[in-house]
C-alpha positions in Angstrom: -8.1 -37.9 6.9 -5.2 -38.0 4.5 -2.3 -40.5 4.5 0.8 -39.9 2.4 3.0 -43.0 2.0 6.6 -42.7 0.9 7.8 -46.0 -0.5 10.1 -47.6 -3.0 7.3 -50.1 -3.8 3.9 -48.3 -4.2 2.4 -51.3 -6.0 2.6 -53.3 -2.8 -0.5 -51.4 -1.7 -2.6 -52.1 -4.8 -4.6 -55.0 -3.4 -4.8 -53.6 0.2 -6.4 -50.3 -0.9 -9.2 -52.0 -2.9 -10.5 -54.4 -0.2 -13.0 -54.4 2.7 -13.7 -51.4 5.0 -10.7 -49.4 3.7 -12.0 -49.5 0.1 -15.4 -48.3 1.4 -13.9 -45.5 3.5 -12.0 -44.2 0.5 -15.1 -44.4 -1.7 -17.1 -42.4 0.9 -14.4 -39.8 1.1 -13.6 -40.5 4.7 -10.0 -41.1 4.0 -7.5 -40.3 1.2 -4.4 -42.4 0.7 -1.6 -41.1 -1.6 1.4 -43.1 -2.6 4.7 -41.5 -3.5 7.5 -43.4 -5.2 10.8 -42.2 -3.6 12.6 -43.0 -6.9 10.7 -40.1 -8.5 13.0 -37.7 -6.5 16.2 -39.4 -7.5 18.7 -37.0 -9.2 20.3 -39.9 -11.1 17.3 -40.1 -13.5 18.3 -43.0 -15.7 18.9 -45.4 -12.8 16.7 -43.7 -10.2 19.2 -44.4 -7.5 18.0 -43.7 -4.0 20.5 -45.6 -1.8 24.2 -45.9 -1.2 26.7 -47.8 1.1 27.2 -46.5 4.6 30.2 -44.5 5.5 32.5 -46.5 7.8 31.6 -49.8 6.2 29.1 -52.5 7.1 26.5 -54.5 5.3 23.5 -53.2 3.3 22.5 -49.9 1.9 21.0 -46.7 3.3 18.3 -44.5 1.8 19.9 -41.2 0.9 19.2 -37.9 2.7 19.4 -35.8 -0.5 16.5 -37.9 -2.0 14.3 -38.4 1.0 14.3 -34.9 2.5 13.3 -33.1 -0.8 10.6 -35.8 -1.4 9.0 -35.2 2.0 9.3 -31.4 1.6 7.5 -31.5 -1.8 4.7 -33.7 -0.4 4.2 -31.3 2.5 3.5 -28.6 0.0 0.7 -30.6 -1.6 -1.7 -29.8 1.2 -2.3 -26.8 3.5 -2.3 -28.9 6.7 1.1 -30.1 8.0 1.4 -33.8 8.4 2.5 -35.9 11.3 5.5 -37.7 10.0 5.9 -41.3 11.0 9.1 -43.2 10.2 8.7 -47.0 10.3 11.7 -48.5 12.0 12.3 -51.4 14.5 14.0 -48.9 16.8 10.9 -46.7 17.2 8.2 -46.4 19.8 5.9 -49.4 19.9 2.6 -48.8 18.0 -0.4 -49.6 20.1 -4.1 -48.8 20.4 -3.5 -45.6 22.3 -1.2 -44.4 19.5 -3.8 -45.4 16.9 -6.4 -43.3 18.8 -4.1 -40.4 18.9 -3.2 -40.6 15.2 -7.0 -40.8 14.4 -7.3 -37.2 15.6 -4.9 -36.0 12.9 -5.8 -34.5 9.6 -2.7 -35.8 7.8 -0.3 -38.6 8.5 2.8 -39.3 6.4 4.4 -42.7 6.6 8.0 -43.2 5.6 8.7 -46.8 4.7 12.3 -47.8 5.1 14.1 -50.4 3.1 17.5 -52.1 3.3 19.4 -50.8 6.4 17.0 -47.8 6.8 17.4 -44.1 6.3 20.5 -41.9 6.6 20.5 -40.5 10.2 20.3 -37.0 8.8 16.7 -37.7 7.5 15.8 -38.0 11.2 17.8 -35.0 12.2 16.3 -32.7 9.6 12.7 -33.9 9.4 12.3 -34.9 13.1 9.7 -37.6 12.4 8.1 -39.8 15.1 9.9 -43.1 14.9 7.5 -46.0 15.2 7.8 -49.8 15.4 5.0 -52.4 15.0 6.9 -54.9 17.1 10.2 -56.4 18.2 11.1 -58.0 14.8 12.5 -56.9 11.5 10.5 -56.7 8.2 11.9 -56.5 4.7 10.5 -52.9 4.6 8.1 -50.5 6.2 5.2 -51.2 3.8 3.5 -53.9 5.9 4.0 -51.8 9.0 2.4 -48.8 7.2 -0.6 -51.0 6.3 -0.8 -52.0 10.0 -0.9 -48.4 11.1 -3.5 -47.4 8.5 -5.7 -50.3 9.4 -5.5 -49.5 13.1 -6.3 -45.8 12.6 -8.9 -45.8 9.8 -11.3 -48.1 11.7 -11.5 -45.4 14.4 -12.6 -42.7 12.1 -16.3 -41.7 12.3 -18.4 -43.4 9.7 -15.9 -46.2 8.8 -17.5 -48.9 11.0 -21.1 -49.8 10.6 -21.6 -49.3 14.3 -19.4 -46.5 15.6 -19.4 -48.1 19.1 -17.9 -51.3 17.7 -14.3 -50.3 18.7 -15.1 -48.9 22.1 -14.7 -52.2 23.9 -11.8 -53.5 21.8 -8.8 -54.9 23.6 -6.4 -52.1 24.5 -8.9 -49.3 23.8 -8.5 -46.1 25.8 -10.1 -46.7 29.2 -10.1 -50.4 28.6 -6.7 -52.1 29.3 -8.3 -55.6 29.5 -8.4 -58.1 26.6 -11.8 -58.5 25.1 -14.2 -61.2 26.5 -15.1 -64.4 24.5 -18.0 -64.0 22.1 -20.4 -66.5 20.5 -23.0 -66.7 17.8 -25.2 -69.5 16.3 -25.3 -72.4 16.6 -25.8 -72.7 20.4 -24.2 -76.2 20.4 -21.4 -77.4 18.1 -19.8 -80.8 18.7 -20.6 -80.6 22.4 -19.3 -77.0 22.8 -22.1 -74.9 24.2 -22.7 -71.2 24.4 -22.6 -70.1 28.0 -26.2 -69.9 29.4 -25.8 -66.4 30.8 -25.6 -65.1 27.3 -29.0 -66.6 26.3 -31.1 -65.4 29.2 -31.5 -61.7 28.3 -30.3 -60.5 31.7 -28.1 -57.6 30.6 -26.7 -56.9 34.0 -25.6 -60.6 34.3 -24.2 -60.5 30.8 -22.2 -57.4 31.6 -20.8 -58.9 34.8 -19.9 -62.2 33.0 -18.1 -60.3 30.3 -16.2 -58.2 32.7 -15.1 -61.3 34.7 -14.1 -63.1 31.5 -12.0 -60.1 30.4 -10.1 -60.1 33.6 -9.6 -63.9 33.5 -8.4 -63.8 29.9 -6.1 -60.9 30.6 -4.6 -62.6 33.6 -3.9 -65.7 31.6 -2.5 -64.0 28.5 -1.3 -60.5 29.4 -0.9 -60.2 33.1 1.2 -57.1 32.5 -1.9 -55.2 31.5 -3.5 -55.8 34.9 -0.4 -54.3 36.5 -0.8 -51.2 34.3 -4.5 -50.9 35.1 -3.9 -51.0 38.8 
């Protein structure tokens, strides 16, 4: 799977791309991540200007259409398979596990990282990207949101996790709208806090029933809206 990231700050990803499971997935050839500096497409070469003030007034700056659209078009020509274009914006559809699972089926995903007041509307009109938000809050730019999407998608790719079934019972996974049950490891007793006995007896049916019950209890306490969706 290939990710293309359009950003004003490609160096933000330096540490992220060289750590943990993502680094291993890249080393194995399971995923490619290409960063593209939007300033490389700036016509004003000495200053590499990519933004300007909005018509009609108002605070902040907008990323220019005559820089962004040629950038995306050039990147599209770098590979034979068309990409799914994702524009990171607080106004977009909420990113969730179902979207991650859907994106994991794609061969290519392009992530457009906004800055300042975002993109000129004509970028949306011409490129028709999917507009996606990682939550009801505003970040300084789309780079952290892009990392969130990459992280959520890459772990679903075959061969990335040590046990490919590890994500099946994750909270919000397809077919599982409940939050994940509590889990325990050694020691059995820590400062008077004990591992539930049912997990120690080896009765797999009892363990499965306990986990299902705990999932519903936890979901009711923390995200009762998910129970409504399940029903």
